[in-house]
C-alpha positions in Angstrom: -14.8 131.1 162.8 -13.1 129.6 165.9 -15.6 128.8 168.6 -15.3 127.2 172.0 -17.0 123.7 172.2 -19.1 124.3 175.3 -20.3 120.7 175.4 -16.7 119.6 175.7 -16.2 122.2 178.4 -19.2 120.9 180.3 -17.8 117.4 180.3 -14.3 118.5 181.4 -14.7 121.6 183.6 -11.8 120.8 186.0 -9.5 119.8 183.2 -10.1 123.1 181.4 -9.5 125.1 184.6 -6.2 123.3 185.3 -5.2 123.9 181.7 -5.9 127.6 182.2 -3.8 127.6 185.4 -0.9 125.8 183.6 -1.1 128.4 180.8 -0.9 131.1 183.5 2.1 129.4 185.2 3.9 129.0 181.9 3.5 132.7 181.2 4.4 133.9 184.7 7.4 131.5 184.7 8.7 133.2 181.5 8.0 136.7 182.6 11.1 137.2 184.7 13.4 136.6 181.7 11.6 139.4 179.8 11.3 141.7 182.8 15.0 141.4 183.2 15.4 143.0 179.7 13.2 145.9 180.7 15.0 146.3 184.1 18.1 147.2 182.2 16.3 150.3 180.9 14.0 151.3 183.8 14.1 151.6 187.6 12.0 149.1 189.5 8.8 151.1 190.4 8.7 152.7 186.9 8.9 149.3 185.3 6.2 147.9 187.6 4.0 150.9 186.7 4.6 150.2 183.0 3.4 146.6 183.6 0.2 147.6 185.3 -1.2 150.9 184.0 -0.8 150.1 180.2 -2.6 146.8 180.8 -5.7 148.6 182.0 -5.5 151.2 179.3 -5.0 148.5 176.6 -8.0 146.6 177.8 -10.0 149.8 177.9 -9.1 150.6 174.3 -10.0 147.0 173.2 -13.3 147.1 175.0 -15.4 147.5 171.8 -13.5 144.6 170.1 -13.5 142.2 173.0 -17.1 143.2 173.9 -16.7 143.0 177.7 -18.3 145.1 180.3 -17.0 146.7 183.5 -18.4 145.6 186.9 -21.9 147.0 187.6 -23.0 148.5 190.9 -21.2 149.8 193.9 -20.5 146.4 195.5 -19.0 145.0 192.4 -16.7 148.0 192.1 -15.7 147.7 195.7 -14.6 144.1 195.1 -12.8 145.2 192.0 -11.0 148.1 193.6 -10.0 146.2 196.7 -8.7 143.2 194.7 -6.9 145.6 192.3 -5.2 147.5 195.0 -4.0 144.2 196.6 -3.2 142.1 193.5 -1.7 144.9 191.4 -0.6 147.7 193.7 0.5 145.8 196.8 1.7 142.6 195.1 3.7 144.2 192.2 4.9 147.1 194.3 5.8 144.9 197.3 7.6 142.3 195.3 9.6 144.9 193.4 10.7 146.5 196.6 11.4 143.1 198.1 13.7 142.1 195.3 15.4 145.5 195.4 16.1 145.4 199.2 16.5 141.7 200.0 17.5 140.2 196.7 15.6 138.0 194.2 16.0 134.7 196.0 14.7 135.7 199.4 11.9 137.8 197.8 10.7 135.0 195.6 10.7 132.5 198.5 8.8 134.9 200.7 6.3 135.8 198.0 5.8 132.1 197.3 4.0 131.8 200.7 0.8 133.1 199.1 -0.8 129.6 198.6 -0.2 128.9 202.3 -1.9 132.2 203.2 -4.9 131.4 200.9 -5.4 128.0 202.7 -5.1 129.6 206.2 -7.4 132.5 205.4 -9.9 130.2 203.7 -10.0 128.3 206.9 -10.3 131.3 209.2 -12.7 133.4 207.1 -14.8 130.8 205.3 -14.4 127.9 207.7 -13.1 125.7 204.9 -11.7 122.4 206.0 -8.0 121.9 205.0 -7.4 118.3 204.2 -4.3 116.8 205.7 -3.2 115.9 202.1 -3.7 119.5 201.0 -1.7 120.9 203.9 1.0 118.4 203.3 1.2 119.1 199.6 1.4 122.9 200.2 4.2 122.5 202.6 6.1 120.1 200.3 5.6 122.5 197.4 7.0 125.4 199.4 9.9 123.3 200.6 10.7 122.6 196.9 10.7 126.4 196.1 12.9 126.9 199.1 15.4 124.4 197.8 15.3 125.9 194.3 16.4 129.3 195.6 18.5 128.0 198.5 21.7 129.2 196.9 20.4 132.7 196.6 19.1 133.2 200.1 22.2 135.0 201.3 21.4 138.7 200.9 24.2 141.2 200.3 22.1 144.0 201.7 22.4 145.3 205.3 20.3 143.5 207.9 17.8 146.4 208.1 17.4 146.5 204.4 16.9 142.8 204.2 14.3 142.8 206.9 12.4 145.6 205.1 12.7 143.7 201.8 11.4 140.5 203.3 8.5 142.4 204.9 7.6 143.9 201.5 7.7 140.5 199.9 5.5 139.1 202.6 3.1 141.9 202.1 3.1 141.0 198.4 2.2 137.4 199.2 -0.6 138.5 201.6 -1.8 141.0 199.1 -2.1 138.3 196.4 -3.7 135.8 198.8 -6.4 138.2 200.1 -7.0 139.6 196.6 -7.5 136.1 195.3 -10.1 135.3 198.0 -11.8 138.6 197.3 -12.1 137.7 193.6 -13.3 134.2 194.5 -16.0 135.7 196.7 -17.0 138.2 194.0 -17.3 135.4 191.4 -19.3 133.3 193.9 -21.8 136.1 194.6 -22.0 137.3 191.0 -21.2 134.4 188.7 -22.1 136.4 185.6 -19.3 138.8 186.3 -17.3 139.7 183.2 -13.7 138.6 183.9 -12.2 141.0 181.3 -14.0 143.9 183.0 -12.7 142.9 186.4 -9.1 142.6 185.1 -9.3 146.0 183.3 -10.7 147.7 186.4 -8.0 146.1 188.6 -5.1 147.2 186.5 -6.5 150.7 186.0 -6.9 151.2 189.7 -3.7 149.5 190.7 -1.8 151.1 187.8 -2.8 154.6 189.0 -1.5 153.8 192.5 1.8 152.6 191.1 2.0 155.7 188.8 1.8 157.9 191.9 4.4 155.8 193.7 6.8 155.7 190.8 6.5 159.5 190.3 7.2 160.2 194.0 10.0 157.7 194.3 11.8 157.8 191.0 10.4 160.8 189.1 10.1 161.2 185.4 13.7 160.0 184.8 12.9 156.5 186.0 13.3 155.0 182.5 15.1 155.3 179.2 11.9 156.2 177.4 13.5 155.9 173.9 14.7 152.3 174.4 13.2 149.9 171.9 14.1 146.9 174.2 12.2 148.6 177.1 9.0 148.9 175.1 9.2 145.4 173.6 9.6 144.1 177.2 6.7 146.2 178.4 4.5 144.9 175.5 5.1 141.3 176.5 4.6 141.7 180.2 1.5 143.9 179.6 -0.4 141.9 177.1 0.7 138.4 177.9 2.2 138.5 181.4 -0.6 140.6 182.9 -3.8 140.8 180.8 -4.0 137.3 179.3 -2.5 135.5 182.3 -4.7 137.2 184.9 -7.9 136.5 182.9 -6.9 132.8 182.7 -6.2 132.7 186.4 -9.6 134.2 187.3 -11.4 131.9 184.9 -9.8 128.9 186.7 -11.1 130.4 190.0 -14.6 130.1 188.7 -14.3 126.3 188.7 -11.7 125.2 191.3 -10.9 126.3 194.8 -8.6 129.3 195.5 -6.2 127.0 197.4 -5.7 124.6 194.5 -5.4 127.5 192.0 -2.7 129.3 194.0 -0.8 126.0 194.7 0.0 125.8 190.9 1.9 129.0 191.2 4.7 127.0 193.0 5.5 125.8 189.5 6.4 129.3 188.1 10.0 129.1 189.4 10.2 125.6 187.9 9.2 127.0 184.5 11.8 129.8 184.9 14.5 127.2 185.6 13.5 125.2 182.5 13.7 128.3 180.4 17.1 129.0 181.8 18.2 125.6 180.8 17.1 126.3 177.3 19.2 129.4 177.4 22.3 127.5 178.6 22.1 128.1 182.3 22.7 124.8 184.1 21.7 124.9 187.8 23.1 122.8 190.7 21.7 119.3 191.4 20.0 120.7 194.5 17.8 122.9 192.2 16.7 119.8 190.3 15.8 118.1 193.6 13.8 121.2 194.6 12.0 121.2 191.2 11.0 117.6 191.7 9.8 118.2 195.2 7.8 121.2 194.1 6.1 119.2 191.3 5.2 116.4 193.8 3.7 119.0 196.2 1.5 120.5 193.6 0.4 117.0 192.4 -0.5 116.1 196.0 -2.6 119.3 196.5 -4.5 118.5 193.3 -5.2 114.8 194.1 -8.9 114.4 194.5 -11.2 111.5 195.4 -13.4 110.3 192.6 -16.9 111.7 193.3 -20.0 112.4 191.3 -19.7 116.0 190.0 -22.4 118.6 190.7 -23.4 118.6 187.0 -25.8 121.5 187.3 -23.2 123.8 188.9 -20.4 122.7 186.6 -22.6 123.2 183.5 -23.4 126.7 184.6 -19.8 127.5 185.4 -18.4 126.1 182.2 -21.1 127.8 180.1 -19.9 131.1 181.5 -16.3 130.1 181.0 -17.1 129.2 177.4 -18.8 132.6 176.8 -15.8 134.4 178.2 -13.3 132.4 176.1 -15.5 133.0 173.0 -15.3 136.7 173.5 -11.6 136.6 173.8 -11.2 134.3 170.9 -13.6 136.2 168.6 -11.7 137.2 165.5 -11.4 140.7 164.1 -14.1 141.1 161.5 -12.6 140.6 158.0 -12.1 143.6 155.8 -13.1 143.1 152.3 -12.1 145.2 149.3 
């Protein structure tokens, strides 16, 4: 039986958290390629709904196997509902509409401001000090993303449509940033929170909101429901791109700051470019410059002075992380004849 070595986790809590974030970034960087396949067979809001609601339903069905529990108490559900509406409903819905109205390049650049908003809101709400190095790294990382998509910033839409699209993408970035801080606060107040339960609750609540929106905007004819390619795409973005990636993202939030976690998301476009290279798409030299600058910015944000760790806090956090990973990694009981 595969088990998580919790002693190793206790010795390397930050390394594990960064590994989880990198796993998340790799998944989210590959998701656009798969989503593009589904987009050929479904309208934007219907496809977005198909990413969200089935994730919650799938986790709900797997609840006995994964042995997780939903949030307990009114306060926990308020945190879950608020973060679900923001990180699933507002983010996915806003980004979809932003791409539709302003184009993918402008929408991606605008939605990539979420790490900046996390840093600003952490300062305003929690009075967290933003180190000059961190602020500089965030700005450098964002500049890199801007360069990566610089050739796509000219929108073919009308001025009004472009402004609305950019506003939707900005709302998506703010939704993700505020939702991340809500989850971080939730995990700080209730460190024994079951991450799978939170993710399931978020996607059920956000998925229902997107179901209503897609029904009102696109109706029942929003997808080619018999398309095999559509359902293969949905299977990937539901199981891997949403459920697994979000759980890994939240697990990292247990150990490192929200600003550092979200800064890694700058690398998602870099992963997408690398995948494109593997598929034969060669970008311009400016894109490679932007990729390098983005990597440097993320590296700067995550530079830390060598200090003595809070061993008690880290042991508690990594013990919970190990328990969560154990529940996910637990194998299906063998069937004997």
